[in-house]
C-alpha positions in Angstrom: 6.1 -7.1 -5.3 7.8 -7.1 -8.8 8.4 -3.9 -9.6 10.0 -5.2 -12.7 8.0 -3.7 -15.8 6.6 -0.8 -13.6 6.8 2.7 -13.6 5.1 2.9 -9.6 8.7 3.3 -8.2 9.5 6.8 -10.4 6.2 8.1 -9.9 7.0 7.8 -5.3 7.3 11.8 -4.1 11.4 12.7 -3.2 9.6 12.8 0.1 9.0 9.2 0.5 11.1 7.6 2.8 9.8 10.5 4.8 6.6 10.2 4.5 6.2 6.5 4.2 7.9 6.1 8.4 5.5 9.0 9.1 2.6 6.7 8.2 3.3 3.6 10.0 4.5 6.1 12.4 1.2 7.1 12.9 -0.7 4.0 12.4 1.8 2.2 15.9 3.5 0.6 13.0 0.3 -2.1 12.9 -1.8 -2.7 10.1 -4.6 0.0 10.1 -7.6 -2.3 9.1 -9.9 -3.8 10.9 -10.2 -7.4 10.5 -13.1 -9.0 9.0 -13.5 -13.0 11.9 -12.5 -10.3 14.8 -13.4 -6.9 14.3 -9.9 -6.2 16.0 -6.9 -4.6 14.8 -4.6 -6.8 12.8 -1.7 -7.0 15.7 1.4 -7.9 14.0 4.1 -5.6 13.1 3.9 -3.8 10.0 6.3 -3.0 7.1 5.2 -1.4 4.1 3.1 1.2 3.0 0.0 1.0 0.7 -2.5 3.7 -0.9 -5.7 3.0 -0.2 -6.6 4.1 -2.9 -4.9 2.8 -6.2 -3.4 6.2 -8.3 -0.5 8.6 -7.2 -2.3 10.2 -4.8 0.5 10.7 -1.7 -1.4 12.2 0.8 -0.9 10.8 4.2 -5.1 9.9 4.9 -4.6 7.6 1.5 -2.5 6.2 2.7 -2.2 2.8 5.3 0.3 0.5 7.4 0.1 -3.1 6.2 2.4 -6.2 7.0 3.9 -7.5 3.5 1.3 -10.0 3.2 -2.0 -8.2 3.4 -0.4 -5.7 0.5 0.8 -8.0 -1.8 -2.4 -9.5 -1.6 -4.3 -6.3 -1.8 -1.7 -4.7 -4.4 -1.8 -7.5 -6.5 -5.0 -7.9 -8.8 -4.9 -3.9 -8.8 -1.9 -5.1 -11.0 -3.5 -7.2 -13.3 -6.0 -5.2 -13.2 -4.2 -2.2 -14.1 -2.3 -4.5 -16.9 -5.8 -5.3 -17.7 -6.7 -1.2 -18.9 -3.3 -1.5 -20.7 -3.3 -4.2 -23.0 -6.7 -3.7 -24.6 -6.2 0.0 -25.2 
């Protein structure tokens, strides 16, 4: 994920590293979501922690473990939509 031009990192809570590790442990270091094609959980290791609902709700209930590839695929369209909203102001 590119952080260039984003204020996202500065909006993370000071204890983000602790929250991140806690979520990864809670989710067994695996992607939390169920795969649509098999109905099973992805067994590849999760490396990232993602906000389920975009924004600044850092509650563990709004966080999930994801593989980097899945995180990028989810975050890219969310970022594009945010940029479109910002530009249309």
